[in-house]
N, C-alpha and C positions, 0 to 999 in steps of 0.2 A: 171333405170327410169329417164326420162328427168326431168329438173327443172319444178316445179309447182308454179303457182301464188297462194299465200295464203293471206287471210286477218286475221291478228292477232289482237284481241281486237278492231275490227272495224277500224284499221289503214289502210292506203293505201296499196293496194296489192303489194307484193314483191315476186320475184322468190326465191325458196329454193330447194336445192338438197335433195335427200332422206336421206343422212347422217345427214344433218342439221336438217331436220324435226324429225329424230329419237332422236337427242340430245334434241331438244326443247320439244318433247313429254316426254322424261325421266325427264326433269326438271319441267314439268307441264305447260310450256308456250304454247304448241300446244295441243289442245284438240279436241275431236271427233266432237264437235259442231262448230268448226272453219270452215270458208268457204274456199273452194278450187275450182279453175276454172278447170272444166273437159273438156278436149279437145274433147272427143268423142261426148258428148251431147251439147257442147258449152254453158254451163251454170254453175252458181255457185252452188255447192252442199256442204252439211256438210261432213266433212272428214270421219265420221263414215259410210256414205252411199257409199263410194268408195272402192270397193274390193281391189284395188291395194295398199291401205294404211293400210290394216289389220296388216301387219307385223310391221308397224311403232309404233303401240300401244301395241304390245306384250311386256310383262315385265318379262316373266319367264326366269330363267337362265338355262344353259344346263343340270344341274343336275336334274331339275324338268320337262324337256321337255317331252311331251307325244309323244312317237315314235310309228310308225306303221311299222311292219316288214312284207313284202310280200315275200313269197317263190313262185317262178315261175317255175312250173314243168309240169308233165303230162305223162311221160313215153316215148312217141314216139320221136325219134330223127328226126331232119330235119323239124320241124314244125315252127321254127322261134323264139324259146324262147330267145336266146341270143340277136338277133337283136331287138326283141320287148322290152327286158329289158332295153337296151341302150336307145332306143327312148322314152320309157315310163319315164325313169329317167330324160331325157332332158325335156320332157313336164312338169313334176312336178316341176323341178328346174326353169323353165321359169316363174312359178307363185310366185317365191320368196321363195319356200320351200327349206330347206336344205335336200339334197338327197345323199345317198351313194349307189352305185350299187356294188354288191359283186359277184365275180365269185366263186360260190360254187361247180362248177364242178372241184373238187380238182385234178383230174388226167388228165383233158383235157381242160385246161383253154384257152379261146379265147375271153373273153369279152373285154380285153384290145385292141385286134386287131380290134374289132367292133367299138371302139372309136378312131381308128387311132393311137393308142399308140403301137409302135412295140417293145420297150424295156422298160417295167416298172421297175422303180428303185428298188422297193420292191415288193415281192409277198408273198403269204401264206407260202412259203418255209422258209422265215426268222422267221415267227411266229412259225411254226411247229418245227423248230430246235432251238428255244429259242434264236436266234440271236437278235430278237426284243422282248422286254418284254411284250408289250401290243398290242392288235389289232389296237389301234389308232396309233401306231408307223408305221404301214404299209399302212395307208390311203394315197392315192395319189390324187393330184389335177388333174383335167381334163381341157381341153380348154373351158369347159362350166361353167359359173358362177353358184355357189350354188351346183354344182355336183361334187362328189368325187368318187373314185374307190378303191376297194380292189381287187387286181389281184390274180388269182390262180397261181399255179406253174405247168406248163404243162410238161409232159414227165419225171417226177421224181418218181422213184420207191418208193412206200411206202406212198406217199401223197394221193394216190387215196383211201387208206384204213386206215384212222386214227383210233386209239383206241377210244372206246366210251367216255372215260374221256377227250380225246382231243376234240372230237366233242362238249361235254358239255361245255368245257372251251370256245370254239369258239362261241357257241350260247349265253352263258352268257355274254361275252364281247361285242357281237353285240349290246346288249340292253343298253350298257353304252356309245355308240358313240353319238356324238353331231349331231343329224339329226332328221328331221321330218318324213322322209320315208327312209327305208332301203329295197332295192330290191335284193333278192337272186336269181341269175341265176343258177338253178339246172341242173345237168347233165341229160343225157338221161337214160332211164331204171328205175328200181324200186329197186335199191340196198338199203341196210340199211342206207347208208349215205344220199342218196336222200330223202328217206322216213322220216328219223329222222329230217332233216332240214325242210321238208314240214310240219311236225306235230308241230314243235317247233315255227313256225311263227304265227303271229297274223292272217294273211290271207294267206291261201293256194290258189294259182291261177293256174288253169289248162289251159294249152295252147294246142289246137289241131286244126286240119284241118278237112274239111268235108269228107275226104276219109274214107272208112269203116275200114281199118287197124288202122288208127289213132284214130278213135272213140273207137274201141275195146280195144286198148292199154290204152287209157285214163280211160276206165271203169275198166280195170284190175289194173291200178295204184291206183284208189280210193279204190278198194277192198283190195289191199295189205296194203295200208296206214291204213285202218280201222282195219285189222287183226293185224298189227304190234302194233297199239296202245292198242288194247284189250289184246294181248298176253303179253305185258309188264305190263299192269295194273293188270292182273289177273294171272300172272305166277305162283303164289302159290295157285291158286284155281283149283283143279283137275277137277271139273265139267266143268268149262268154258274152260279150256285148252283142254279137250277131245273133246268138241263140235267144237272148232276152228280147231283142228287137222283133224277132219273128213272132213271138207270142204277143208282145205289146201291140203290134200292128195287125193282129188278128181281128176278126169281126167282133164288135163290142158285145160283151156278154158271153163270148166263146173263148176257148183256150186252144191254141194250136197244138199244144202237147202238155202232158202232165210233167210235174217236176222229175219224176222217175225217168220219163222218156228223155227229158233234157239232159239229165245226168248221164244216162247211158250213151247219148250222142257225144257229150263233152268228154267222157272217159276215153274216147278214141283219139281226142285231140290234145287234151291237157289234164293229165292225171292229178297234178298238184292242185289245180283249181277245183277239180272235182272233190278232192278230199276236204278242201276248205269249205266248199258249199255244203257238203254233207254235215260238217261240224256245226255250221251255222243253223241248218235246218233242225238239228237235234237240240240245239240250245234255245232256239226261238220258240217260246211256249206262251202265247197270249192266254189270258184268262177271260172267262165268259160269264156275264151276268145276263140272265133272261128276265126282262122287266115286264110288268103289266100282264102277268099270267092269270088268265081267267079260270082255267081248269087244269088239273094235274096232267092230263093227257098232252097239253100244249108243251110240256117240257120236252117231249119227243122232238119238237122242232129244233131245240138246241142240240140234241143228239144227232140229228140229221146234218146240222151245220158242222159239227165236229167230224163226222164221217167224211163229208165232202172235202173239208180242208185236209184231212189226213190222206185221202185217196188221191186227190188232185195236186196238192201242194207239198205233201210229205211233212206236214207240220202237225204237232199235237196241240190241242187246246185243253187247258185245265178248266173244268167246270167249277165256278166260284159259288154259285147259288142262284136262286130265283127270287123275285119280288112279286107277291100276289097283287093282282089288280085291286085297287081300293079307291072308291069314290071320294073318300076323305082326302086323298092327295090333291085332287083338283080344288077342293075347298081351302086347303092350306096354302096352295099357290096363290089363290085370289086374295088371301089374307097376308101374303108376303111372309109366311112362316114356314120353315122347313117341316116336312110332314112328320118327321120323327119327334119333333118337339110339340107340334100342334096336337098330336094324339099318339103318345108313346105306346099305347096298347092296341092300336089299330092293326089290321091285317098286314099292311105294308111295313109298319114299324117292326112288328114281330118277325117278319121275313128278313128284314135288314139286320135285326139283332142276331138272328140265327146265322146269317151269312158272316157277320163279323166274328162271331164265336167260333164257328167251324171252318169258314173259308179263309179267314185271315189269322186269327189267333190260334187256330188248330187245337181247340179244346173240344173234347168229346166225352160221352158218358156222363157220370155224375159231375165231373169237373166242368163239362160243357153246360150242364143244367145250371150249376151255381153261377157260372160266368155270365150266361144269358140273363139270369135273374138279376145279377148285379148291374148289368148294362141298363136294363129296363128301369131299375130303381134309380140309378144315377141320372138317367135322362128325364125321368118323371120329376125329380128334384130340380133339374136344370130348367125344365119347361116352366116352372113356377116363376122363375126370375127373368125369362126371356121377354123383352118388351114387346108390346103390341103396337103395330104401326097403325096410327089413327089417320086413315086416309081423308076423313072428313075435314081435318084441319087444313088440307091443301087442295080443297076442291077448286076447280077452275070453271068459271061461268063461260059458256060458249060465246065466242067472239070472232068476228071476221079477222081480227089481228092474229088469230092462231094460224100458224103456217101449215097446219093440216086441213084448214077449213074447206078448200075446194074439193079435197078427196075424202073428207071425213064422213063416215056413215052414221055418226052419232049426233049430227047437228040437231039441236033440240030447242033453239030459240030462247036462250036465257036460263036454261036449266044446267045444273052441275054436270060437268063432263065425265062420262064413265071411264075415260082414260086419264083420270086425274093424277095417277101415280107418275105421269110424265111431267109433273109440276117443276122439278129441277131443270128440265130442258128449257122450259119457258122462261126461267129466271125470275119467277114471280116471288 
């Protein structure tokens, strides 16, 4: 934040940095009714009316910080979860929020690559093998202010399938980290790891695209998450377990009964369990992001998913927003730069900014307009400082010593390898 002109106790206005204002607020010398000159409106406003100064007056310590954990999943691979997690984290960090993005794809980590970090100093491997005692010991800085990263460990046998006790330890320590928002980038599919992380979060976010296969897999993901939760909750209740097994053993892609049918049947056997399940169904509200939307009409695919989940599973889905398809995203991925920083004013970036403003921060009307404008400006400033990854410095010349050689489609007899960003794996 640039220096602001402030009038303290009706004295002549003087410029102050954000750190100086924070110290003055802590000592009680700078209050919410003091006047600050606002560049956007070109007028003097009370400090409490300016969103950018909210953090200045916060007094809670990290131990009492209210954290929100988002788990970003949905089942289908290739729908943009990782790229979206990185850019969403950057957008929230631009608002002065403390954000940690976490690669929870424990066997196929690539969130660090999306941030342009080729060789993370620490990964989940050090935590898993007890080389680092606490999860906070493997939190890494990123080039973005207020944004930190926990990297997964790709290609290590065993990490993709941690024991349940290890997952519980991981989830428990996540809630102790110093952050306002923690974003978990989940892997593809609906394994126990993915589902357990999704259910443990404060907000489960479904990311899908308008294609029929993606919509179907997202529905199946919600169904499996529901059954996983109920199976663990009622594992000692034979009546509930039997009803769940009937549907789980049904023909793949089909349901033996709707949630309403199951509850009606259970009501005859166990009214107490029925009441508990109804309470869970009303409280379990995943959120939905529709990604890579080519045309406005495709948003109807998201509406269809919401209707199916409500009719068949008795679960409400909250629509968080959509991200327009943007060819600039692919360009940013190849440059190892999050798309919101590579082009802050692109269609995808503007869609994401709108979603942060309305879907997360709940700003609307004129306040929403100002908030969105502020995010775009902050991200534009941040993009100027984000380092460019110079892949040419790490080019690898094709060689039979490469362990990909026999299966490599890029063999080019002495020319630089197009998959040169794998340089850290080769140890060159």
